C-alpha positions in Angstrom: 4.7 16.9 -1.0 7.5 14.7 -2.2 7.6 10.9 -2.2 9.3 11.0 1.2 6.3 12.8 2.8 3.7 10.6 1.1 5.6 7.5 2.3 5.7 8.8 5.8 1.9 9.4 5.7 1.5 5.8 4.5 3.5 4.4 7.4 1.5 6.6 9.8 -1.8 5.3 8.4 -1.0 1.8 9.5 0.1 2.9 13.0 3.8 3.1 12.5 5.2 6.2 14.2 7.4 8.3 12.0 9.7 11.3 12.3 12.0 13.2 9.9 15.7 12.4 9.5 18.3 14.6 8.0 18.2 14.7 4.2 20.6 12.1 2.8 21.3 10.9 6.3 20.3 8.6 9.2 20.2 11.0 12.1 17.0 12.7 13.4 16.5 16.2 11.9 17.0 18.3 15.0 15.3 21.3 13.5 12.1 19.5 12.9 12.2 16.8 15.6 14.4 18.1 18.4 13.6 15.0 20.6 14.4 12.6 17.8 12.3 9.4 17.8 10.4 10.7 20.9 8.7 13.1 18.5 7.5 10.2 16.3 3.8 10.3 15.5 1.0 9.0 13.3 -0.7 12.4 13.2 -1.1 13.2 9.4 -1.2 17.0 10.0 2.1 16.9 11.8 3.6 14.6 9.2 2.5 16.9 6.4 3.9 19.9 8.2 7.3 18.3 8.6 7.7 17.2 5.0 6.3 20.5 3.6 9.0 22.3 5.5 11.8 19.9 4.5 10.6 17.9 1.5 13.7 15.8 1.1 13.9 14.7 4.7 14.6 11.0 5.1 12.0 8.9 6.9 12.5 7.3 10.3 10.2 4.8 11.9 10.2 4.3 15.6 10.3 0.6 16.4 8.9 -1.1 19.5 5.5 -1.5 21.1 4.2 1.9 20.1 4.5 1.0 16.4 4.0 -2.7 17.0 7.1 -3.7 15.1 10.6 -5.2 15.7 13.2 -4.9 13.0 16.1 -7.2 12.4 19.0 -5.2 10.9 21.1 -7.6 8.9 24.1 -5.4 8.0 25.7 -6.0 4.6 27.2 -9.2 3.3 28.8 -10.0 6.6 25.4 -9.9 8.3 23.9 -12.1 5.6 26.7 -14.7 6.1 26.1 -14.5 9.9 22.4 -15.0 9.4 23.0 -18.1 7.3 25.2 -19.5 10.0 22.6 -18.7 12.7 19.9 -20.5 10.8 22.2 -23.5 10.0 21.9 -24.4 13.7 18.4 -25.7 13.1 16.4 -22.7 14.4 12.9 -22.1 13.1 12.9 -20.0 9.9 11.2 -16.7 10.0 8.1 -16.7 7.8 7.6 -14.2 4.9 7.4 -10.7 6.2 8.0 -7.1 5.1 11.6 -6.7 3.8 13.8 -3.7 3.0 17.1 -3.8 1.2 19.6 -1.3 2.6 22.4 0.8 0.9 25.1 -1.5 2.3 23.5 -4.6 0.7 21.9 -5.8 3.9 18.3 -6.4 4.8 15.8 -5.0 7.3 13.2 -7.7 8.4 10.1 -6.2 9.8 8.4 -8.4 12.5 5.4 -8.1 14.7 6.1 -6.9 18.2 5.3 -9.6 20.7 3.7 -7.3 23.2 6.4 -7.6 25.8 9.6 -5.5 26.1 12.1 -6.1 23.3 15.3 -4.2 23.9 17.6 -2.9 21.2 20.8 -4.9 20.8 23.9 -4.9 18.6 25.5 -8.1 17.6 23.8 -10.2 20.3 22.0 -12.5 17.8 25.1 -12.8 15.7 27.9 -10.5 14.4 26.5 -7.7 12.2 22.9 -8.5 13.1 21.2 -5.9 15.3 17.7 -5.8 16.8 15.7 -2.6 16.8 13.0 -2.8 19.4 11.6 -0.6 22.1 13.4 2.8 22.0 14.9 2.2 18.6 14.3 3.3 15.0 15.1 2.4 11.5 15.6 4.3 8.3 12.6 3.5 6.0 12.1 3.5 2.2 12.4 5.6 0.1 15.2 7.3 2.2 18.5 7.7 0.4 22.1 8.7 0.9 24.0 11.5 -0.8 25.5 9.0 -3.3 22.1 7.9 -4.4 22.0 4.5 -2.6 18.7 4.0 -0.9 16.4 1.9 1.2 14.0 -0.1 -0.9 10.9 -2.2 -0.3 11.8 -5.7 -1.5 9.3 -6.9 -4.1 10.5 -10.5 -4.2 9.1 -13.4 -2.2 7.6 -12.0 1.0 7.8 -8.5 -0.2 4.3 -8.3 -1.6 1.5 -6.6 0.3 3.4 -3.6 1.8 1.0 -1.5 3.7 -2.0 -2.5 1.5 -3.5 -5.0 4.0 -2.8 -8.1 1.9 0.2 -9.3 4.0 0.8 -9.7 7.7 3.9 -9.1 9.7 5.6 -12.4 10.7 5.7 -12.9 14.5 9.1 -12.6 16.2 10.2 -16.2 16.8 10.6 -17.3 20.4 14.2 -18.4 20.0 15.1 -14.8 19.3 14.1 -13.3 22.6 16.9 -14.5 24.8 19.5 -14.0 22.1 18.4 -10.5 21.5 18.5 -9.5 25.1 21.5 -7.3 25.9 23.9 -7.9 28.7 22.9 -6.1 32.0 24.3 -2.7 32.4 27.2 -2.8 34.9 26.2 -0.7 37.8 28.9 1.7 38.9 27.5 2.9 42.2 24.8 2.4 44.8 23.4 5.8 45.3 19.8 6.0 44.1 17.0 8.6 44.1 14.0 7.4 42.1 12.6 10.8 41.2 15.4 13.3 41.1 15.3 17.0 41.7 13.9 19.4 39.2 17.4 20.7 38.6 18.8 17.2 37.9 15.9 16.2 35.6 16.4 19.4 33.6 20.1 18.6 33.3 19.2 15.0 32.3 16.9 16.1 29.5 19.6 18.5 28.1 22.4 15.9 28.3 20.2 13.2 26.6 19.3 15.6 23.8 23.0 16.4 23.1 23.9 12.6 23.1 21.0 11.8 20.7 22.0 14.4 18.2 25.8 13.9 18.4 27.3 13.5 15.0 29.4 10.5 13.9 32.9 10.9 15.3 31.7 12.7 18.4 29.1 10.3 19.8 31.4 8.5 22.4 32.9 11.8 23.6 29.5 13.4 23.9 28.2 10.3 25.8 31.2 10.3 28.1 30.8 13.9 29.0 27.1 13.5 29.6 27.8 10.5 31.8 30.4 12.4 33.8 28.2 15.4 34.2 25.2 13.4 35.3 27.4 11.2 37.5 28.3 14.3 39.6 24.5 14.7 40.2 24.2 11.0 41.2 27.1 11.5 43.6 25.3 14.5 45.1 22.1 12.5 45.5 20.2 14.7 43.1 19.1 11.8 40.9 19.1 8.0 40.7 21.7 6.1 38.8 19.2 3.7 37.2 17.3 6.6 35.7 20.4 8.1 34.3 21.7 4.9 32.8 18.3 4.1 31.2 17.9 7.5 29.6 21.5 7.8 28.4 21.4 4.3 26.9 18.2 5.3 25.0 19.8 8.5 23.7 23.0 6.6 22.7 20.8 4.2 20.6 19.1 7.1 18.9 22.6 8.4 18.0 23.4 5.0 16.5 25.7 3.6 19.2 25.5 -0.1 20.0 24.7 -1.1 23.5 28.0 -2.8 24.3 30.0 0.3 23.2 27.6 2.7 24.9 27.7 0.7 28.2 31.5 0.8 28.4 31.5 4.6 27.8 28.7 5.1 30.3 30.6 3.1 33.0 33.7 5.1 32.6 32.0 8.5 32.7 29.7 7.7 35.5 32.4 6.3 37.8 34.4 9.5 37.4 31.4 11.7 37.9 30.1 9.8 41.0 33.5 10.2 42.6 33.2 14.0 42.1 29.8 15.0 43.5 28.5 18.3 42.1 28.3 21.2 44.5 25.7 23.8 43.7 24.3 26.8 45.5 21.1 26.0 47.5 
C-alpha cells in the first residue's frame, strides 16, 4: 500500500474512523464509499481493501463521538487572524493538542470529544473558523491537492506524539460549546410523521446520497431540488419534516456546505415542496 493507506490504518488503530476521499480532492470517493462518512470504519481489512483498490485516495476522518474527536478548522490567514481576536477577549487558551497545517495556510486543531453532542458549524465561533463535530469529517495527512499542496502533521510545539501514545488530545474548552452551536433550523411547516413510509424513506436515502456527492458548483442546486422533492412527501404526510431536515443538513455538511447556507437553501426548497404535496398511486 501507499503512504495514504498506511496512514489510514494508523488512524484506525487509535479508534479514528476513516474513509477514502477522491484522489487530490476533499469529497468522498463515491466508488469506494458510496455513503461517504457513513462508511467510515476502523476495520483494517476494509481499510486495506479501499487503498489497494485506489492507492492514491486521500484520507478522510469522521469527526464526532464515534471517533472521539472534535476538530477546529481555522481557515487560512483570515481564520488565524480571527482566532487571535477571539483569544484576545480573555478566553481560556487551548492546551497543546494534535495540529495539522492545511493547504490554505490554516490549521486543524484536534480536540477530545466531550461526550455530549457537538454539532458542526461554520463561522459561529468567528469568521473563517468552523467546528467539525458529530456528522462531520476532515481531510487528514498526508492527503494532497493536485498542485502538490498537502495536509501535514505539525511537528512544532504541541505536534509531538501523533498517534504513538505519548500525547493526549486536549479537551474541548467549555466556552466553545455555546459559540459552536448553530442557530436552530427554521421550521417551514407543521406536518410531522416520525417514521415515514417505506417509499418516502427510500426517496430520502436517495436524495441524501445525491446531496452528499454533489460537486462544487452544484451543491446548492442539488440540495434545493432534494428539499423540494422531499417537501412534496412532507406535504403528502409520507414523512416527517424534522427527519428530512436533519438528514439533508447532514448530507449538506458532507458535501462541504456550511450550516447557514444549507439552512437557507433547505427552507426555500421545503416551503415550495410542502405547498405541492406529491400524489402517487396507492
